[in-house]
C-alpha positions as CSV (number, residue, x, y, z in Angstrom):
1,M,-11.9,7.5,35.8
2,K,-12.5,10.6,37.9
3,N,-16.0,12.0,38.4
4,K,-16.9,14.9,36.2
5,T,-18.1,18.2,37.9
6,I,-20.9,20.2,36.3
7,G,-22.1,23.5,37.7
8,F,-24.6,26.0,36.5
9,T,-26.8,28.9,37.4
10,L,-30.2,29.8,36.1
11,A,-29.3,33.4,35.3
12,I,-29.0,32.5,31.6
13,A,-32.7,31.8,31.4
14,V,-33.6,35.5,31.3
15,L,-32.4,36.5,27.8
16,L,-33.8,34.7,24.7
17,I,-32.0,34.9,21.4
18,F,-32.6,32.8,18.3
19,A,-29.3,31.1,17.2
20,F,-26.7,28.7,18.2
21,A,-23.4,29.4,16.5
22,L,-19.9,28.3,17.7
23,G,-17.1,30.4,16.3
24,L,-14.6,27.6,16.7
25,G,-11.5,27.2,14.7
26,L,-8.3,25.4,15.6
27,A,-6.5,24.8,12.4
28,D,-3.3,22.7,12.3
29,V,-2.9,22.3,16.1
30,R,-0.7,19.3,16.7
31,V,-2.2,17.0,19.3
32,A,-1.8,13.5,20.8
33,E,-3.2,10.4,19.1
34,A,-6.2,10.2,21.4
35,L,-7.1,13.9,21.4
36,R,-9.3,15.1,18.6
37,P,-10.3,18.8,19.0
38,S,-13.2,18.3,16.6
39,L,-14.7,15.6,18.8
40,C,-14.3,17.9,21.8
41,D,-16.3,20.5,19.8
42,E,-19.1,18.0,19.2
43,V,-19.3,16.9,22.9
44,F,-19.1,20.6,24.0
45,K,-22.0,21.6,21.7
46,N,-24.1,18.6,22.7
47,T,-23.5,19.2,26.4
48,L,-24.6,22.8,26.1
49,D,-27.6,21.7,24.1
50,D,-28.7,19.3,26.8
51,L,-28.2,21.8,29.6
52,A,-29.9,24.7,27.7
53,D,-32.9,22.5,26.9
54,E,-33.3,21.9,30.6
55,Y,-32.5,25.4,32.0
56,V,-33.2,27.9,29.2
57,D,-36.8,28.6,28.2
58,G,-36.5,29.4,24.5
59,H,-33.8,30.0,22.0
60,Y,-30.2,30.9,22.9
61,A,-27.0,32.0,21.3
62,V,-23.4,30.9,22.1
63,S,-20.0,32.3,21.2
64,A,-16.8,30.5,22.3
65,N,-13.1,30.5,22.1
66,K,-11.0,27.4,22.7
67,E,-7.5,26.4,23.7
68,I,-5.6,23.1,24.1
69,V,-4.9,22.2,27.7
70,Y,-2.0,19.9,28.6
71,D,-1.2,17.3,31.3
72,I,1.6,17.8,33.7
73,A,4.0,16.1,31.3
74,L,3.0,18.6,28.7
75,N,1.1,16.1,26.5
76,P,-2.1,17.5,24.9
77,L,-5.0,16.4,27.2
78,G,-8.1,18.3,26.2
79,V,-9.7,21.6,25.4
80,V,-10.8,24.6,27.6
81,Y,-13.7,26.6,26.2
82,D,-14.3,30.2,27.2
83,F,-17.9,30.9,26.2
84,A,-20.8,33.2,26.5
85,I,-24.4,31.9,26.3
86,N,-27.0,34.7,25.9
87,G,-24.3,37.1,27.1
88,E,-23.5,35.1,30.3
89,R,-19.9,34.1,30.7
90,G,-18.9,30.5,31.4
91,Y,-16.2,28.0,30.8
92,A,-15.9,24.2,30.1
93,I,-13.0,21.8,30.2
94,L,-13.2,18.6,28.2
95,I,-10.5,16.0,28.4
96,D,-9.7,12.6,26.8
97,V,-10.1,9.7,29.2
98,D,-9.0,6.4,27.6
99,G,-10.0,7.5,24.1
100,M,-13.4,9.0,25.3
101,I,-14.1,12.7,25.5
102,E,-15.3,13.6,28.9
103,V,-16.7,16.8,30.4
104,S,-14.5,17.4,33.4
105,E,-16.0,20.8,34.3
106,I,-18.6,23.1,32.9
107,Y,-19.8,26.3,34.6
108,F,-22.1,29.1,33.7
109,D,-21.6,32.5,35.4
110,A,-18.0,31.8,36.0
111,D,-14.6,32.9,34.6
112,N,-12.2,30.6,32.7
113,P,-9.5,29.9,35.3
114,Y,-6.8,30.1,32.6
115,A,-8.0,33.6,31.5
116,I,-5.2,35.2,33.6
117,L,-2.5,32.9,32.2
118,D,0.4,34.4,30.4
119,A,2.5,31.2,30.1
120,E,2.8,29.0,27.0
121,Y,1.1,25.9,28.4
122,P,-2.2,25.8,30.4
123,V,-1.9,22.6,32.5
124,Y,-4.9,20.7,33.8
125,V,-4.1,18.4,36.7
126,Q,-7.6,17.4,37.9
127,P,-10.9,19.2,38.6
128,F,-10.2,22.6,40.2
129,V,-6.4,22.1,40.1
130,Y,-5.0,24.4,37.4
131,V,-1.3,25.2,36.9
132,A,0.9,26.3,33.9
133,S,4.3,25.8,32.3
134,D,6.7,27.8,30.3
135,G,8.0,24.6,28.7
136,E,10.7,24.0,31.3
137,R,9.0,24.5,34.8
138,I,5.6,23.9,36.2
139,T,4.2,27.1,37.8
140,T,1.1,28.5,39.4
141,L,-1.1,30.5,37.1
142,D,0.6,33.7,38.1
143,G,4.0,32.3,37.2
144,T,5.4,31.2,40.6
145,P,7.6,28.1,40.1
146,L,6.5,24.9,41.9
147,D,9.2,22.8,43.6
148,D,9.8,19.2,42.5
149,Q,8.1,17.7,45.5
150,T,4.9,19.6,44.8
151,V,5.0,18.6,41.2
152,E,5.5,14.9,42.1
153,M,2.6,15.2,44.5
154,L,0.3,16.7,41.8
155,A,1.3,14.0,39.4
156,E,0.1,11.2,41.7
157,D,-3.6,12.0,41.0
158,A,-3.3,13.8,37.7
159,F,-4.9,13.1,34.4
160,F,-2.5,12.2,31.6
161,G,-2.8,12.5,27.8
162,G,-1.7,10.1,25.1
163,G,1.7,11.6,24.3
164,E,1.9,10.2,20.8
165,D,3.6,12.4,18.2
166,D,2.8,10.6,14.9
167,L,-0.9,11.4,14.9
168,W,-2.5,14.9,15.1
169,G,-5.7,16.6,14.2
170,S,-6.4,19.7,12.1
171,N,-9.5,21.4,10.8
172,E,-10.2,23.2,7.5
173,Y,-13.3,25.3,6.5
174,V,-14.3,25.2,2.9
175,Y,-16.8,28.0,1.9
176,Y,-18.6,27.4,-1.4
177,T,-21.4,28.7,-3.6
178,D,-22.0,25.3,-5.2
179,R,-21.1,21.7,-4.2
180,S,-21.5,18.3,-5.9
181,D,-20.4,14.7,-5.1
182,N,-19.4,11.8,-7.2
183,N,-19.2,8.9,-4.8
184,K,-19.7,5.2,-4.2
185,L,-19.6,3.1,-1.1
186,L,-19.5,-0.7,-1.0
187,S,-21.8,-0.4,2.0
188,M,-23.2,2.5,4.0
189,M,-21.9,0.6,7.1
190,Y,-18.7,-1.2,6.0
191,P,-16.4,-3.2,8.4
192,T,-14.5,-1.0,10.8
193,N,-12.6,-3.3,13.2
194,T,-9.8,-1.8,15.2
195,D,-7.3,-2.8,17.8
196,V,-7.2,-6.3,19.3
197,S,-5.8,-6.7,22.8
198,G,-2.2,-7.8,22.9
199,L,-1.3,-7.4,19.2
200,G,1.3,-4.7,18.6
201,N,2.0,-3.1,15.2
202,S,-1.2,-4.8,13.9
203,C,-2.6,-2.3,11.4
204,V,-2.0,-4.7,8.4
205,P,-3.8,-7.7,10.0
206,I,-6.6,-5.3,11.1
207,A,-7.1,-3.9,7.6
208,A,-6.9,-7.3,6.0
209,G,-9.5,-8.6,8.6
210,N,-11.9,-5.8,7.6
211,I,-11.5,-6.9,3.9
212,I,-12.1,-10.6,4.9
213,T,-15.2,-9.5,6.9
214,Y,-16.5,-7.7,3.8
215,W,-16.0,-10.8,1.6
216,D,-17.5,-13.2,4.1
217,R,-20.9,-11.9,3.0
218,F,-20.3,-13.5,-0.4
219,C,-18.1,-16.4,0.6
220,P,-19.8,-18.6,3.2
221,N,-17.6,-19.7,6.1
222,L,-14.7,-17.6,5.0
223,I,-15.1,-16.7,8.7
224,P,-16.5,-19.9,10.2
225,N,-20.0,-19.9,11.5
226,Y,-20.4,-16.1,11.2
227,E,-22.8,-13.7,9.5
228,P,-21.1,-10.3,9.0
229,G,-24.3,-8.2,8.7
230,S,-27.9,-8.1,7.5
231,F,-30.1,-6.2,5.1
232,L,-32.0,-3.1,5.9
233,L,-34.4,-2.9,3.0
234,T,-32.0,-3.1,0.0
235,E,-28.8,-2.0,1.9
236,Y,-26.5,-4.6,3.4
237,L,-25.1,-3.3,6.7
238,Y,-22.1,-4.8,8.4
239,T,-22.2,-5.3,12.2
240,G,-19.5,-4.1,14.5
241,Q,-16.4,-5.7,15.9
242,C,-16.8,-8.9,17.9
243,S,-15.0,-11.9,19.1
244,E,-15.2,-13.6,15.7
245,T,-13.7,-10.7,13.8
246,D,-11.0,-10.4,16.6
247,A,-10.2,-14.0,16.0
248,V,-9.7,-13.3,12.2
249,T,-7.2,-10.5,13.1
250,R,-5.3,-12.8,15.5
251,Q,-5.1,-15.5,12.8
252,L,-3.9,-13.1,10.2
253,Y,-1.3,-11.8,12.6
254,V,0.1,-15.3,12.7
255,D,-0.3,-16.0,9.0
256,M,1.4,-12.8,8.1
257,D,4.2,-13.4,10.6
258,T,3.7,-9.8,11.9
259,N,6.6,-8.4,13.8
260,G,8.8,-11.2,12.5
261,P,11.6,-10.8,11.7
262,N,11.1,-7.0,11.8
263,P,8.5,-4.8,13.4
264,G,5.2,-4.6,11.5
265,T,4.1,-6.4,8.3
266,T,5.5,-5.9,4.8
267,V,3.4,-5.9,1.6
268,E,4.8,-9.3,0.7
269,Q,3.9,-10.7,4.2
270,F,0.4,-9.3,3.7
271,K,0.1,-11.1,0.3
272,T,1.3,-14.4,1.7
273,G,-0.7,-14.2,4.9
274,I,-4.1,-13.3,3.3
275,K,-3.7,-16.1,0.8
276,T,-2.8,-18.6,3.5
277,F,-5.9,-17.6,5.5
278,C,-8.3,-17.8,2.5
279,N,-6.8,-21.0,1.1
280,R,-7.3,-22.6,4.5
281,Q,-11.0,-21.8,4.2
282,G,-11.2,-23.1,0.6
283,Y,-11.0,-19.7,-1.2
284,G,-8.6,-18.1,-3.5
285,V,-7.3,-14.5,-3.5
286,T,-6.6,-12.2,-6.5
287,L,-4.7,-9.0,-5.9
288,A,-4.4,-6.2,-8.5
289,S,-2.3,-3.1,-8.3
290,C,-4.0,0.3,-8.2
291,M,-0.7,2.1,-8.8
292,T,0.7,3.3,-12.2
293,G,4.4,3.9,-12.5
294,G,4.7,3.8,-8.7
295,A,2.0,6.5,-8.2
296,F,-1.5,6.2,-6.9
297,D,-4.0,5.8,-9.7
298,F,-7.5,7.2,-8.7
299,G,-9.0,5.8,-12.0
300,K,-8.0,2.3,-11.0
301,V,-9.3,2.8,-7.5
302,K,-12.7,3.9,-8.8
303,S,-12.9,1.0,-11.2
304,A,-12.1,-1.5,-8.5
305,I,-14.8,0.0,-6.2
306,D,-17.3,0.1,-9.0
307,D,-16.6,-3.6,-9.5
308,G,-17.3,-4.4,-5.9
309,K,-13.6,-4.9,-4.8
310,P,-12.3,-3.4,-1.6
311,L,-8.8,-2.0,-1.3
312,M,-5.7,-2.5,0.8
313,L,-3.9,0.8,1.3
314,F,-0.3,0.9,2.5
315,T,0.6,4.5,3.4
316,K,3.9,6.2,4.4
317,T,1.8,9.2,5.7
318,F,-1.9,9.8,5.5
319,S,-4.6,12.3,6.2
320,A,-8.2,11.1,6.8
321,A,-11.1,13.5,7.0
322,E,-14.5,13.5,8.6
323,I,-16.7,15.8,6.5
324,F,-19.3,17.9,8.3
325,R,-21.7,19.6,5.9
326,K,-23.0,23.0,7.0
327,D,-25.1,25.6,5.2
328,G,-22.7,27.1,2.6
329,Y,-19.5,25.5,4.0
330,D,-17.9,22.2,4.9
331,I,-15.8,21.5,8.0
332,L,-13.0,19.0,7.2
333,S,-11.7,17.5,10.4
334,F,-8.5,15.6,9.6
335,L,-6.7,12.9,11.4
336,N,-3.1,13.1,10.1
337,C,-0.4,10.5,10.5
338,S,3.3,10.9,9.9
339,A,4.1,7.2,10.3
340,T,3.6,4.2,8.0
341,H,0.1,2.6,8.3
342,A,-2.3,0.3,6.5
343,M,-6.1,0.7,6.0
344,A,-8.9,-0.9,4.1
345,G,-10.8,1.1,1.5
346,F,-14.5,0.6,0.8
347,G,-15.4,3.5,-1.4
348,Y,-14.5,6.8,-3.1
349,N,-15.7,10.4,-3.2
350,E,-14.9,13.3,-5.5
351,V,-16.2,16.6,-4.1
352,T,-16.4,19.5,-6.5
353,Y,-16.6,23.0,-4.9
354,T,-17.3,26.3,-6.6
355,L,-15.7,28.7,-4.2
356,S,-16.8,32.2,-3.3
357,D,-14.2,33.7,-5.7
358,G,-15.5,31.6,-8.6
359,T,-12.7,29.1,-8.7
360,V,-13.3,25.4,-8.7
361,R,-11.7,23.0,-6.2
362,I,-11.9,19.2,-6.5
363,D,-11.1,17.0,-3.4
364,K,-10.6,13.3,-4.0
365,Y,-10.9,10.7,-1.3
366,V,-10.9,7.0,-0.6
367,A,-13.5,5.9,2.1
368,V,-11.5,4.0,4.6
369,A,-11.7,1.9,7.8
370,T,-8.7,3.4,9.6
371,G,-8.1,0.6,12.1
372,L,-7.7,3.3,14.7
373,H,-10.1,3.5,17.7
374,N,-10.1,7.3,17.9
375,Q,-11.5,7.7,14.3
376,I,-12.7,4.3,13.0
377,K,-13.6,5.6,9.5
378,G,-13.1,8.6,7.3
379,Y,-12.1,9.8,3.9
380,C,-8.4,9.4,3.0
381,N,-7.4,12.6,1.2
382,I,-5.3,11.4,-1.7
383,N,-3.6,14.7,-2.2
384,A,-2.3,14.7,1.4
385,T,-1.4,11.1,1.5
386,N,1.9,9.4,0.5
387,F,1.0,5.9,-0.8
388,G,3.4,3.0,-0.7
389,D,1.2,0.6,-2.4
390,V,-2.6,0.1,-3.1
391,L,-4.1,-3.2,-4.1
392,S,-7.6,-4.3,-4.9
393,V,-8.6,-7.6,-3.2
394,T,-10.9,-10.2,-4.7
395,I,-11.8,-13.4,-2.7
396,A,-13.6,-16.2,-4.5
């Protein structure tokens, strides 16, 4: 990991204004698996908050524009923010480093280095090394092509993004005059285990492991010598991923014969494998379909959750939202996937909006543990997800 560089001046301390408002919107920008523009927004805002608390004596106002920056292989890498704080220009560059959003540069009283750029791709090599691309050649910011030897030299010490095509982020803003929720969660902190080292194509064992972790609360030694959580007042909260839950995923990977004979895990392999695991520990498994006529049945999903039964979701594509509630509007930050996947479901939510024009909009979600490290939980949008199969799971 390279060291981040942060610079600032105290000139912003002179003017005092009373609001912080980011005019940020990047709808439907396709980005790599690890890069989530909404997470960059949060880190950017928090960083400005921290710096302003230290160097601004009073309230302050911020306006900002943002743009995706790319690595030298033209994979999405991060975001450059061109901002003004109390009228003082500045810029920040945030990048993804191994799944974590890092502030690589932030400067007040300085111009965005990409402001002069006319090319399609702003390319960020490393701190203070800025180039560009027209999609075919790497160039300087003023458009002068770089020779292959120079590009190879730059690549030796360059940051690189994830390069995955099947996951991307998008944002939606929903403005309303009235809002209500009909929701239920099996726990405010349900199991959210993700990747286990060395296991490829493991989304089904991961999801099944989250379900087994949930049931271990009610079924002693379903996971040997393990307590999955504890009570906080009347609410049972599950603890995070650990060696014991990783061991469950590894065993399910074997019991389900994942990646044998074909890549991944089929629905039938899931059924066989979870029964094998639970039978070994002295428990039985009951699986019930939440589909009707081959289609997702939200009524059956709600009934299962109301009865305390988690869900196993097999998707052909999915869209999972983080919902950020603001004054008079919601920001829906989606993680979208165009590939097959599996997730565990631990709740539902129906959000009814009365929009500014008087129309009513109802969004329906399943609360899921995604099994993905870059967004471990969210609300699966049933209207934007293609379900292959959905099963409720009872272990007793």
